[in-house]
Every structure is written in structure tokens, then in C-alpha cells.
N, C-alpha and C positions, 0 to 999 in steps of 0.2 A: 240661312245662317252661314256665315263664312268666317270661321276662326282665323285670326291673323297669323297664328303659328301652331305647331303641333300641340294638341291637347287631348284630354279626356273629357267627354260630355256625357251626362246623365240626364235623361228625359223622362218626365212623368207627366201624363195629361193629354190634353188634345191639341193637335197642330193642324189647323185647317186653313186652306187658302179659299177665300170667298170670292174669287174672280170668276163669275159665273159666265163671262164672255169668252173664256178660253174654250177652244175646241178640245176634243179628245186627243188630237194629234199634236197639240202644241205644248211645249214644256211649260208647266205651271206649278212649280215646286211648293210643297208644304215645308220640306227640309232639304237643304243641299249643304255639302261640305267638300272641299277638296284636300284638306290637309289634316283633318282629325284622324288620329291613330287609333282611338279606342272610343266606341260610341255604344251606349246602352240605352235602350227604350223600353219601358215597362208600363203595361196598361195604358198605351197611347192610342189615339185615333188619328191617322194621317189621311187627310181627304182633300182631293182637289177635283176640278172639273176638267182637267187636262192631264197630259202625261208626266213622267218624271216626278211623281208625287214625293218619293223618298230617294234622293240621289246621294249616296255616300260614295265619293269619287276619289278615294286615295288608293291607287293600285300599288304603291310602294310598300306601305306597312299598315294599311287601314284595316280594322277589324270592327264589325258592327254586329251587335246582338239585339234582337227584337223579340220581346216576350210578352205574350198575351195581348197583342195589339190588333187593331183593325186598320187595314191599309186599302184605300179606294182611289181610283182614277181611271185614265184612259190607257193609251198604248205605253208600255214599258213603265208602268207607275211604281213598280218597285225595281230599282236598277243599281244595285250595289256593285262596287269594284273591290278587288282584293279578297278578303275573307268575310263571309256573312252567314249568320245563322238565324233563321226565323223559328221560334218555338212556340207552338200552340197559337199561331196567329191566323186571322181570316183575311183573305184577299178578295176584293170585290172589283170585278172588271166591268167597266162601262163600254158599250158597244161590243165589237167582236174581235178587236185587235188584241195582240199579245199582252198578257198581263205582266209578266216578269221578264228581266233581262239580266245578263251578268257580264263582267269583264274580269277574267282571271288571267289575262295575258302576260302580266309582268313576271309572275313566278308560277311554275307549274303546281305547287301545292295549293295555290289560291282557289277558292271554291265557294259556291253558295249552297247551303243546305237548308231544306224545308222539312221540319220535324213536327209531326202531329198537326199539320196545318190544314186548313179548309179553303177551297177555291170556289167562289161563286161569281155570278155575273150575268150580263145580258145573254139571250139566246145565242148559242154559237160562238161563245167567246173562246179564244185560243189561249192556251196556257202560258206559252212563252217563246222567246226567240233569242238569237244571239248573232253578232257579227265580228266577234273576236274570240280567241281562245277562252272557254268558259266551261268549267265542269259544274254540272247541276246534280244534287242528290235530293230525291224526294222520298222521304222516310215515313211511312204510315200516314199518308196524307189522304184526304177525302175530297173527291171532285163532285160538283153538282151534276144533276141529271142532264142539264142542257149545255155541258161542256163539249166543245167541238172535238170530233175524233181526229185531232191533230197533235202529234207529239211536239215537244219543244224543238224548234226548227232552226236550222242555219240558213240565214238569208243571204242573198247575193251581196258580195262586198269586194272592195279592192284590198281589204286587210289580208295579211298572210295568217292563215290559221293552220299552225303546225301539228296540232294534236287532234284534229278532227272533232267529230261530234262526241261529246261525253256527257250523256244524260243517263243517270242511274236511278233505278226505282226499287223500293222494297216494300212489301206489304201495303200497298196503296189500294184504294177502294173508290168505286164510282157508283153512285146511285143509278138504278136502272141497268142498262146493258153495259157489261164490261167491254173495255177497249184493250187491244193487245199492246199498245205502246207503253203501258205502265207496269208490264210484267216484270217480275223479280230479275234483275240483271247486275247486281252489285259486283264490283271487281273482287276477285278471290281474296285479295289482301285487305279489303276494307275492314273486316272484323266487326260485323254488326252486332254480335253478342257482347262485345266489350266497348261498344260505342257510348260516349257520353258527350256532354256539351264541350268541355275543353278539346276533345279529339277533333272538333270541327275547326279548331284553330291551331292544329298541330302541336298542342300543349304549350302554345306560346302566351295564352291568356285564358283565364277562367273567370267569365263574367258573372257567375252565380254564387260567388261566395259572399259578397256584401252588396249593399245597395246604396253606397255613397258615391261621390263623384270622382274618387280616387281608388277604385277597387282593385288596383294592381300596382306592381312596381314596374317602372319603365326600364327595360333591359338596357344597361349600359349608358343610360341618359341621367335620370334623376337619382338612381340608386346604385350604390357601389356593388351590390349583390343581386342575385337572381332568386326569386322566391321558390320557384320549382326546384332549382339546383339545391337550395338550402334544405328543401324538404327531402331530397334524395339522400343527403348525407347520413341521417341517422339509421336508414335502412341498410346501409352497407355493413356487411359481415366482417368479422376479424380477419377472414381469409381473403377478403377483397371483393367477393361476389355480392350480388343482390338477389333477394328473393322475388318470386312472381306474385305471391299472394300475401295478404294480410287479412287474418280472420276469414279465410276462404273467400275473399273478394280480391280482384285485381288491385294491385296497389295503385293508389291515386296520388300522384306526386303534387297535384294542384292544391291539396288539402293539408293544412298544417296539423300535426299530431297534438293531441291533448297530453297532459303530463302522464295521465294513466295509461294512454295508448303507447306513449314513448317508452314507458317502463316495460310494456309487453314486448315491443320491438327489440329493445336492447337486451332483453333476457335471452335471446338466441344469438347474441353477438359472437361469443367465444366459439360455440360449435359450428355455426354457419352451415347447418345441414340443409338448410332450404335454399342455399346459393344455387343458381341455376342460369343457363343460357337458353332455357325453354322460352318460346315467345318473346325473344329478345330481352329478356328481363335485364341481364348484366350489360349487354351490348348496348341497349337503349340509354342506360345510365352513363356508361363511358362516353358515348358520342355526345350526349347532351352536356355533360360536365366540361368536356374539352372546348366546346363552343362557348359555353358560359364563361370559361377562363379567358378565352380569347377577347370576349366583350368586356369583362370586368377586371381582369388581372387579379382576381381573388385566389390566392395560392391554395386554399383548401380544395377548390375545385379541381385543379390540376393534380394535386396530390391524391385525391379519391380516384380520379380517372386512371392515374398511373398504378395505383393499387389494384384496380380492376383489371389492368392489362397483365400485371403480374399474376393475378388470379387465373386468367385465360392461359397463360404460359404453364402455370403449375398443373392445371387440370388436363393437359394433353397427355394422352398415352404414349408409350414408347414406339407403338406402331404408327403413330401419327394422327389417330383419331381422337375425338372429344366425345365425352358422355354428356347426356342431357342435364344431369346434376353432378355437382362435385362438392363435397367429398361423400355424399349419400350415394351408395352403390347398390341400394336395395331394389328388388324387383328389376324392371326393365330400365331403370334410371342409369345403370352402368353401361348400357349398350352404346356403341358408336352410333350417333344419331344424326341422320340427314333430315329426318322428319321436320316439317315446319322450318326447314333451312337453318336449323340449329347450328351444325358444324360449319356451314358455308358463311354464316353470319360472323362467327368467330374468325374465320380465315380472311374475310374482307376487311375486318378491323385490323388484324395483325399485318395484313399486306399494306395497308395505309401507314401503319406505324413504321414498317420496314422501309418504306419508300418515302416517308416524311411528307405524305400527301395531305392536302387539305389542313384542317386544324391540327392534325397530328404532328405537323412539323414542330409544334410547341412541346412535344413530349421529349423527355430526357434522352439524349443519345444512347445511353446505356441499354435501351430496349430495342435498338435497331437491329443488331445482329441476332439476338434472341428471337425476335419476331421473324426475321428473315429465315432462320433455321426452322422455326415452327411451320412456317408456310410451306417450305420445301417438303418437310416431312408429312404435312397434311396432304400435299399433292400426291406423294407416294401412296399413302393410305387410299385416296380416291382411286388411283390407278389399280390398287390390289383388289378393291372391292367391287369394281365394275363387273357385272355378272356375264359369265360365259354361258351361252345357251347353244348347245350342239356345236361347240367349237368357235362360235361367233360371239364377239362383244356385243352387248345389249346396252342397258342403262344400270340403274342403282336401285337398291331396296331402301326402305325408310329407316331400318335399323340393322345393325350387325352385332354379333357376339363379339365382345371386347377381346377375347382370347383367341378364338378360332377364326374370326372374320367371316363367319358364315351368316347368312340371313337369319334374323331373329324376328320374333313377334313382340308387339307392345301390349296394348290392352286387347281384350278377347277378340274384338272385331277387326283388328288390325294384324292379320296374319303375314307371315314372310311372303313378300310379293315384289314384283317389279312396279316401280312408281314413276309414272309419267310426270307428275307434278313436281316432286322433289328433284327429279333429275334435271329439270329445267335450270334450276339454280346452280347445280354443279356444273352443268355444261357451260353456263354463262361465266362461272368463275375461271373454268379452264381456259375459256376464250380470252380472258383478261391477262393471262400469263404472258410476261414479256419473253420474246425469243423461245417460243414453246419447243420442247423436244419432240422427236418423232413419235414417242409414246403419247405425249398430250394430244398432238394432232390426231393420231389414230383414234384416241379415246373420243375425242369431240366428234369426228366424222361418224364413228359407229353409233354414238348416242343419238345424234340426229337422224341417221339412217333408220334406227329402230323407231323413233318418234314418228317418222314419216310412214313407216310401214304399218304401225298399229293404229293410226288415226281412223276415226270413225266418220265417214262422209255422209252427208244428207240426214243427220239426225241432231236433235238438240234436247237437252234435259230441262224441262220447263215446268212451271206451276200451272195447274189447271183447276178450274171449278169442279168440285165433287160435293154436292149438297148432302150426300148420304154419309159422308165421312165426318169425324168429330169437329174438325175445324173448317169444313166446307171446302178445303183445297186438298190437292195432292200433287205429287211431283212425278212425272212420267217422262220416258224417252219417246219423242215423237218425230216423225219425218219432217225435215225442213230443208228443201232444196238449197244447196249453197252453204249450209252450215257445216262446220267441222268441230268435233269434240274428242276428248280422250277420257278413258275410265280412270278412276283413282287407283285400282289395283288390277294387275295383270298377273297370270299364273307364271311361276318360275320355268316351267318346262315348255309351255305351249305359247305363251304370250296372248292367251285368251282372257278377256275381262272376267272378273268374278266379284261377288259381293258377299259380305259377310255380316252377320248380326252378333248380338252380344253372347250368344251361345257358342260362337267360334266356328260354326259350320258354314261353309262357303256355299252360296247360292249362284245359279247361272245367270239370272236376271235380277234387275233391281226391283222389279215387281213383287219378288218373292220376300224382300226385306219388309220387316214389320213397319207399320204406318209411322210411328214417331221417328224411328231411325231413317226411314226413306225420305222424310221431309227435312230432317235436321242435319244431314250430312252432305258433304260435297262429293257425291259419287262420280260426277263428270265435271269437266272444265276445259277451257280452251287456252290454258296458260303456255302450251308449247307452240301455238300458232305463230306468234311473232318471231319466236326464236328460229323456227325452221323456214319461214318465208321471207324474213328480212335480215335479221341479225347474223345467222349462219352464212348465207350467201355473201354478205359483205366481209365477214371474217375469212371466208374461204379464198376470196379474191386476193387477200393480202398474203396468206401463207402458202398458197399452192405454188407460188413462184419463189418461195424462200425469202419474202419480204422481211426486213427487220423492223419495220414500222409497226408500232402498237396500235390496234384497233381502238 
């Protein structure tokens, strides 16, 4: 199938190529498209006797959703480009060559996701390969006992692969003996607990709402407005912020509210007590709406985004910090919050407004000076809260008391501590400052020096089989030559890692943490690695000699 122009396609049924003369290595497509922008396949069988069975090849803006399908063929018989998600599908590989392939080279967010999928095939079949930039995500997948002990591989190529091998797994299982290559290794920012199908398309498309041939609005093409942006507007509070949750679930902007739900949402409009920057709630909406306005010129989107920017400016404390929630100051919601990059996300948006960068060049000029002043004040707060340990600057804590600027606790298991993870975002922001002062340069150098000092060489926090435990798995810190990791919490006085459970009592080792918390919390991570080995040296070369160039 070769659509003559960009289109949306919906398939139901069997698509089978009957050419039995084709080898497992030759292209023998059951379905191929170069220009389709949205393609949904439900309960289909795609079968050939060769390769390239399903070839959806639109790297520019193609998005492919495959649900409850069977796909069979030879080498690379599932080979999408752009964005693709296979949901509860079965892949059957003939011979031993790679079953799947992907090309996500056009845009960094482009990816292929396998969700609850099964992989079967001839003895020794290999899972997949790539020779272009291509991130793979395998989430709760099942591999046959005769699967080869070979991860998705990067094959020799003359193509430039800028981002290296990106193959991520979570909660996968193989019949018989486990293989190490599908151990859990999701990026820390993936958010598996909040993952849904629209996430796979970066919320640009939700293929599961309807089963018709036009299940979406074409952004900036056939529709004057954007469906996701439209769904964001009712959630905005009178103060300009957005909530994170609705009925104790993460807000899903791909789903339109019913009249009854809309009434519930709007009942909290005036107070706006649930407005927050936690988990990018307000930040995500502002960024999305400005982009939607750029594409549609629909003025309500820009007005809502500007109202959100005004909310950020209003929520800033006089000392330059931001709370997690505003105006709700109960419990730890009032604390200056670096946790989950809350304050840094705010500063990044306001910095773009002040510099009229990217889509924020569309924002009213009246916000430029206010945003610039807020960023400068925020930097001063960052410098004031960098922890001094025995007279030496180190890094930052996750939360600070809004009045005293002393380290503070959040939930019971998050005691005042030095945070390797949150400090990475802070350092990166300081490194983005134009013409940094001596204080900013000193702050960056000290933060990186501390990260380098406390890194844990030769160990990795991994999931292992543990048949005697409730879920048959455990997470432990094991020796791994060449590995580098950092703990989540470090003692304020000694910079020694510690671990804490819901009773608020610190432990010396992660093994002392109760089972549920040990498996469900990010006690270790490698987020500082790229900062100290690549980004910081490049930044340092610029500023050591007083260069006025921005990194």
C-alpha cells in the first residue's frame, strides 16, 4: 500500500503476502507505506515468507499503532520508522535472523515500543538489530525458550549513529533460563508507573480512543485546533496553574471530560489549591500550549500559556525559591523544592521567556523583564542553598525550609540529605547561564567535584531472581567491573550514602530496606555520569579562559 499523500489508515483483518518463492532475506512486504502519518492496525495478521513484512517508513511524522496482531516473516519483518507501539502482539520469526528493526534517526523522541508482546520463532532466532539511531523499549515482554542469547544489536554501517545503542527493558521474561540482556534498565526519566499508550507518541496522538478511520485531529493541517490542548484548558485554575491529578489519577489530556467530570474539575477553579509544578504539571501544559498556538494561531492557547507563566512568577518566594504547590502551603508543599527538578523546570521555562527562545518568542513582551528578574533571583537562591560541608561547597538537598533555607524533609523516607540526582539538573542549569559570574562558576565546579568524589565504582543496582520472595525478584547492589553509580541520599555531614524506610529511620545498606520499598524506589542511578565525563569538561574549556561564548 502506497498512499499518494499524507493520510490516516485503519486496518482490520489479515494482510498476507502469498509469494512463497521469496527468501527470508528478501523484501516481501505485506504492508508498506512511505507517507502515512497515522496508522492503526487492530486484530490483524501480517504474514510473508520474506523480510520487511510490515514497513511503515515515514520518519518525518509517522506514527504506527499495532494492537492484538500477529506478525510473521524473515529478517527485519517488523521495521517501522518514526514512532511505533506494538500492544499485546505476537511476533514469529522464521530462520534465525533478527525479527525487528527500527529507524528513529530523524528526531530524538522517535521510538519503537513493545508492550506486553510475545516473541516466538525458529530455534536460535535473534530479537532485533538496527543500523540507524533507534531507541527500543521492551515493556513486560515474553521471549520463547529458543530465543538466542543475543540482545538487539547495532550492525556495522556507514550511517552516522549519534546516540549510540539505546535498548531499554522492563519486567521482561523468558521461558527457561534467563538472559542478562533484558534486565531492567529504563532511563530514570521514563516514568514507567505513569506510562500509557499516548506516552509512546509523546502525547501527539492517542490511538486508543476510537476505532474509526479518523481517530484524531491533524495538528495544524485539517483542524484549526488541537485536541490535547483543548482538553488542557478546563483544568487550568483561576490562579493560572494546573493540577497533577484528577480523581487521584494522573491527568490524561488525551481524554475529553464528560459533562459530569467537567463540573468536578471546574469546582476547584477559584481556589486552585491543587495547582502545582510537581512532576511538570503546570510546566508541561505551558510548553504544550505555546507550541499548539504556534501551529494553530488559536489565541486561547497563548492566553492560557501566558496565564500559566504569570502563575509561575506569582508563586516565587522573595528569596528566589519556588514551592512544590501554590497557594497550598500545607505540610512539605511549601518547601523550596528541587526534588524531581521542580524549581529547575520553572527556571528553564522563565529563562526561555526572558530570552524569547523557541516558541516563547510568541509570548507577550511584558513578561520578558519579569521573567529575567525571576531567573536572576532564582540563581541567587541556588547559590545560597548549596550545602557547605566542613567549609567546602558540595551539592544540594531535595527540599529546603522556605524561611530558614535549611535542609528539610518531605515524606517520611526522604530525610534531609545531599542529592546526587537532583543536583545534576541544578548544575546543568547553572552551566546554561550566559556570562556566568565567579560565584556561578565556583558553584558548578564544586558540585561536579563532589559528584566525582562520591561516585561508587564497580557496582550496579540490579534486579535478580529471588524465588523465595513474593514476586520472585529482588534488587541488590552487585559488583560490576566498569560500572559507575550514585546513591539517592547522602549524609549531610559525611557524604556517606544512607537509606530510609517509611518509619523515617536511616539504614546503612539498601538490603535493610523492606522488600516493597527496596524494589519500588530509585535508590541508585547513573544520572551524574554524562554530566561529569562529557558536559562539564566541555563547559570548563569555555569558561576557564573567560570565554564569552555560550555552551
